[in-house]
MDTraj code that builds the backbone (N, CA, C; nanometers):
import mdtraj as md
import numpy as np

residues = "MET GLY ILE LYS SER ASP GLN ALA SER ILE SER VAL PRO VAL ILE LEU GLU GLY GLN VAL ASP GLU GLN ALA LEU ALA HIS MET LYS LEU THR PRO ASP TRP LEU LYS LEU GLN LEU ASP LEU LEU GLY ILE ASP ASP LEU ASP LYS VAL PHE TYR ALA SER VAL ASN ASP GLN HIS LYS LEU HIS VAL SER PRO LYS ILE SER GLU ASP PRO ASP HIS TYR THR VAL PRO HIS".split()
xyz = np.array([
    [6.1585, 3.3692, 2.6132],
    [6.1260, 3.4376, 2.4870],
    [6.2198, 3.4358, 2.3883],
    [6.3575, 3.3904, 2.4107],
    [6.4527, 3.3922, 2.3098],
    [6.5087, 3.5308, 2.2833],
    [6.4995, 3.6319, 2.3508],
    [6.5362, 3.7642, 2.3326],
    [6.7000, 3.7658, 2.3663],
    [6.7676, 3.8165, 2.2877],
    [6.9128, 3.8162, 2.3043],
    [6.9551, 3.9614, 2.3402],
    [7.0276, 3.9826, 2.4241],
    [7.0745, 4.1098, 2.4477],
    [7.2318, 4.1284, 2.4400],
    [7.2467, 4.2227, 2.3656],
    [7.3982, 4.2553, 2.3333],
    [7.4558, 4.3432, 2.4269],
    [7.5557, 4.2929, 2.5103],
    [7.6268, 4.3777, 2.6183],
    [7.7240, 4.4528, 2.5304],
    [7.7591, 4.5824, 2.5816],
    [7.8455, 4.6533, 2.5407],
    [7.9820, 4.6128, 2.5746],
    [8.1050, 4.6190, 2.4832],
    [8.2200, 4.5573, 2.5063],
    [8.3082, 4.6794, 2.5433],
    [8.3886, 4.6542, 2.6404],
    [8.4863, 4.7638, 2.6871],
    [8.6101, 4.7419, 2.6181],
    [8.6689, 4.8531, 2.5553],
    [8.7741, 4.8474, 2.4920],
    [8.8934, 4.9095, 2.5929],
    [9.0012, 4.8626, 2.5777],
    [9.1279, 4.9065, 2.6514],
    [9.2463, 4.9505, 2.5689],
    [9.2817, 5.0772, 2.5759],
    [9.3894, 5.1162, 2.4746],
    [9.5150, 5.0481, 2.5188],
    [9.5840, 5.0039, 2.4198],
    [9.7130, 4.9281, 2.4379],
    [9.8146, 4.9872, 2.3550],
    [9.8065, 5.0631, 2.2568],
    [9.9015, 5.1481, 2.1946],
    [9.8479, 5.2810, 2.1639],
    [9.9123, 5.3986, 2.1960],
    [9.9005, 5.5224, 2.1814],
    [10.0211, 5.5885, 2.1136],
    [10.0023, 5.6349, 1.9915],
    [10.1012, 5.6885, 1.9123],
    [10.2276, 5.6208, 1.9160],
    [10.2043, 5.4880, 1.8637],
    [10.3290, 5.3923, 1.8693],
    [10.3912, 5.3445, 1.9845],
    [10.3310, 5.3749, 2.1152],
    [10.3994, 5.3395, 2.2446],
    [10.3054, 5.2233, 2.2951],
    [10.3598, 5.1266, 2.3279],
    [10.2758, 4.9988, 2.3884],
    [10.2487, 5.0245, 2.5371],
    [10.1283, 5.0211, 2.5845],
    [10.0957, 5.0156, 2.7145],
    [10.1152, 4.8924, 2.7780],
    [10.2186, 4.8389, 2.8192],
    [10.2196, 4.7040, 2.8656],
    [10.1365, 4.6641, 2.9875],
    [10.1117, 4.7796, 3.0838],
    [10.0167, 4.7554, 3.1944],
    [9.8809, 4.7205, 3.1420],
    [9.8421, 4.7780, 3.0359],
    [9.6964, 4.7527, 2.9899],
    [9.6944, 4.6395, 2.9318],
    [9.8072, 4.5647, 2.8606],
    [9.8040, 4.4432, 2.8019],
    [9.7928, 4.3375, 2.9324],
    [9.8763, 4.3678, 3.0363],
    [9.8589, 4.2796, 3.1491],
    [9.7333, 4.2772, 3.1905],
    [9.6652, 4.3839, 3.2125],
    [9.5274, 4.3942, 3.2638],
    [9.4332, 4.3142, 3.1792],
    [9.4569, 4.2981, 3.0486],
    [9.3637, 4.2287, 2.9708],
    [9.4231, 4.0792, 2.9625],
    [9.5197, 4.0438, 3.0344],
    [9.5862, 3.9006, 3.0395],
    [9.6646, 3.8812, 2.9008],
    [9.7074, 3.9757, 2.8394],
    [9.7813, 3.9625, 2.7010],
    [9.9229, 3.9913, 2.7374],
    [9.9975, 3.9559, 2.6376],
    [10.1618, 3.9856, 2.6202],
    [10.1884, 4.0667, 2.5051],
    [10.3046, 4.1335, 2.5107],
    [10.3548, 4.1953, 2.4022],
    [10.3615, 4.1202, 2.2828],
    [10.3976, 3.9772, 2.2937],
    [10.4267, 3.8899, 2.1964],
    [10.2836, 3.8494, 2.1323],
    [10.1888, 3.8483, 2.2000],
    [10.0382, 3.8363, 2.1344],
    [10.0239, 3.9583, 2.0701],
    [10.0474, 4.0829, 2.1164],
    [10.0164, 4.2126, 2.0347],
    [10.1002, 4.1968, 1.8998],
    [10.2208, 4.1652, 1.9053],
    [10.3073, 4.1679, 1.7878],
    [10.2570, 4.0806, 1.6860],
    [10.2023, 3.9587, 1.7271],
    [10.1586, 3.8517, 1.6396],
    [10.0183, 3.9141, 1.5704],
    [9.9456, 3.9820, 1.6480],
    [9.8178, 4.0505, 1.5813],
    [9.8554, 4.1389, 1.4864],
    [9.9566, 4.2418, 1.5241],
    [9.9998, 4.3345, 1.4339],
    [10.0655, 4.2764, 1.2940],
    [10.1456, 4.1788, 1.3204],
    [10.1882, 4.0939, 1.2087],
    [10.0879, 4.0477, 1.1069],
    [9.9625, 4.0034, 1.1771],
    [9.8612, 3.9431, 1.0760],
    [9.7946, 4.0388, 1.0104],
    [9.8116, 4.1556, 1.0553],
    [9.7536, 4.2846, 0.9789],
    [9.8649, 4.3458, 0.8784],
    [9.9887, 4.2950, 0.8838],
    [10.0899, 4.3564, 0.8000],
    [10.1522, 4.4604, 0.8642],
    [10.1337, 4.4943, 0.9756],
    [10.1983, 4.6066, 1.0479],
    [10.3238, 4.5679, 1.1416],
    [10.4191, 4.6065, 1.0684],
    [10.5616, 4.5721, 1.1159],
    [10.6295, 4.6819, 1.2109],
    [10.5622, 4.8039, 1.1973],
    [10.6396, 4.9177, 1.2697],
    [10.5394, 4.9850, 1.3675],
    [10.5681, 4.9785, 1.5002],
    [10.4605, 5.0533, 1.5881],
    [10.4423, 5.2047, 1.5545],
    [10.5635, 5.2591, 1.5044],
    [10.5410, 5.4090, 1.4565],
    [10.4306, 5.4285, 1.3641],
    [10.3888, 5.3127, 1.3066],
    [10.2722, 5.3425, 1.1982],
    [10.1313, 5.3451, 1.2693],
    [10.1121, 5.3075, 1.4082],
    [10.0178, 5.2907, 1.4695],
    [9.9817, 5.4076, 1.5532],
    [9.8653, 5.4809, 1.5343],
    [9.8287, 5.5996, 1.6154],
    [9.7657, 5.5478, 1.7392],
    [9.6594, 5.4506, 1.7255],
    [9.5928, 5.4184, 1.8500],
    [9.5552, 5.2567, 1.8073],
    [9.5455, 5.1793, 1.9191],
    [9.5057, 5.0390, 1.9131],
    [9.4493, 5.0088, 2.0469],
    [9.3311, 4.9387, 2.0354],
    [9.2763, 4.8893, 2.1681],
    [9.2253, 4.7559, 2.1638],
    [9.2036, 4.6863, 2.2615],
    [9.1486, 4.5524, 2.2829],
    [9.0248, 4.5523, 2.3473],
    [8.9318, 4.4673, 2.3027],
    [8.8056, 4.4609, 2.3757],
    [8.8084, 4.3206, 2.4739],
    [8.7038, 4.2997, 2.5553],
    [8.7201, 4.1991, 2.6447],
    [8.7017, 4.0645, 2.5798],
    [8.6756, 4.0573, 2.4497],
    [8.7004, 3.9429, 2.3699],
    [8.8125, 3.9171, 2.3012],
    [8.9100, 4.0124, 2.3422],
    [9.0482, 4.0136, 2.2782],
    [9.0602, 4.0394, 2.1225],
    [8.9567, 4.1213, 2.0830],
    [8.9686, 4.1616, 1.9448],
    [9.0391, 4.3047, 1.9332],
    [9.1364, 4.3027, 1.8408],
    [9.2239, 4.4201, 1.8438],
    [9.1710, 4.5016, 1.7239],
    [9.1774, 4.6287, 1.7626],
    [9.1404, 4.7502, 1.6624],
    [9.2443, 4.8415, 1.6469],
    [9.2899, 4.8643, 1.5350],
    [9.3985, 4.9537, 1.5103],
    [9.3647, 5.0634, 1.4235],
    [9.4083, 5.1885, 1.4511],
    [9.3845, 5.3042, 1.3660],
    [9.5303, 5.3502, 1.3408],
    [9.5673, 5.3538, 1.2105],
    [9.6894, 5.3717, 1.1633],
    [9.7164, 5.5330, 1.1867],
    [9.8470, 5.5745, 1.1687],
    [9.8947, 5.7243, 1.1901],
    [9.8544, 5.7874, 1.0581],
    [9.8964, 5.7268, 0.9392],
    [9.8703, 5.7759, 0.8283],
    [9.8369, 5.6533, 0.7078],
    [9.7268, 5.6722, 0.6517],
    [9.6871, 5.5575, 0.5753],
    [9.6283, 5.6159, 0.4461],
    [9.6708, 5.5637, 0.3400],
    [9.5920, 5.6036, 0.2108],
    [9.4526, 5.5444, 0.2075],
    [9.4203, 5.4354, 0.2961],
    [9.2961, 5.3875, 0.3022],
    [9.2237, 5.4347, 0.4257],
    [9.1138, 5.5025, 0.4263],
    [9.0596, 5.5521, 0.5468],
    [8.9960, 5.4522, 0.6340],
    [8.9866, 5.3237, 0.5946],
    [8.9278, 5.2124, 0.6943],
    [9.0420, 5.1816, 0.7700],
    [8.9913, 5.1304, 0.8795],
    [9.0756, 5.0698, 1.0114],
    [9.1047, 4.9237, 0.9799],
    [9.2116, 4.8867, 1.0360],
    [9.2542, 4.7494, 1.0448],
    [9.1668, 4.6790, 1.1769],
    [9.1093, 4.5741, 1.1510],
    [9.0440, 4.4779, 1.2680],
    [9.0991, 4.3465, 1.2419],
    [9.1332, 4.2830, 1.3502],
    [9.1535, 4.1300, 1.3533],
    [9.0441, 4.0696, 1.4330],
    [8.9803, 3.9733, 1.3752],
    [8.8813, 3.8996, 1.4339],
    [8.9669, 3.8002, 1.5404],
    [8.8861, 3.7718, 1.6653],
    [8.9586, 3.6635, 1.7470],
    [8.9017, 3.5467, 1.7245],
])
top = md.Topology()
chain = top.add_chain()
for i, resn in enumerate(residues, 1):
    res = top.add_residue(resn, chain, resSeq=i)
    for name in ("N", "CA", "C"):
        top.add_atom(name, md.element.get_by_symbol(name[0]), res)
traj = md.Trajectory(xyz[None], top)
């Protein structure tokens, strides 16, 4: 019938209050270097600026900054 089903994507926290969870990265088969590159693409050069970041099963990073003048969150497409 051509009906497409969207499956929910599970996100894994990789940064909590500026601290990287390297086990979570490894679980997602990602490295700290990958995470740094993604943050660099967003212009985030200091982990202390990150309140929360998660990665979904499609390796899309979602970042919530600690303090931001802009209420929107940063998102990096994969």
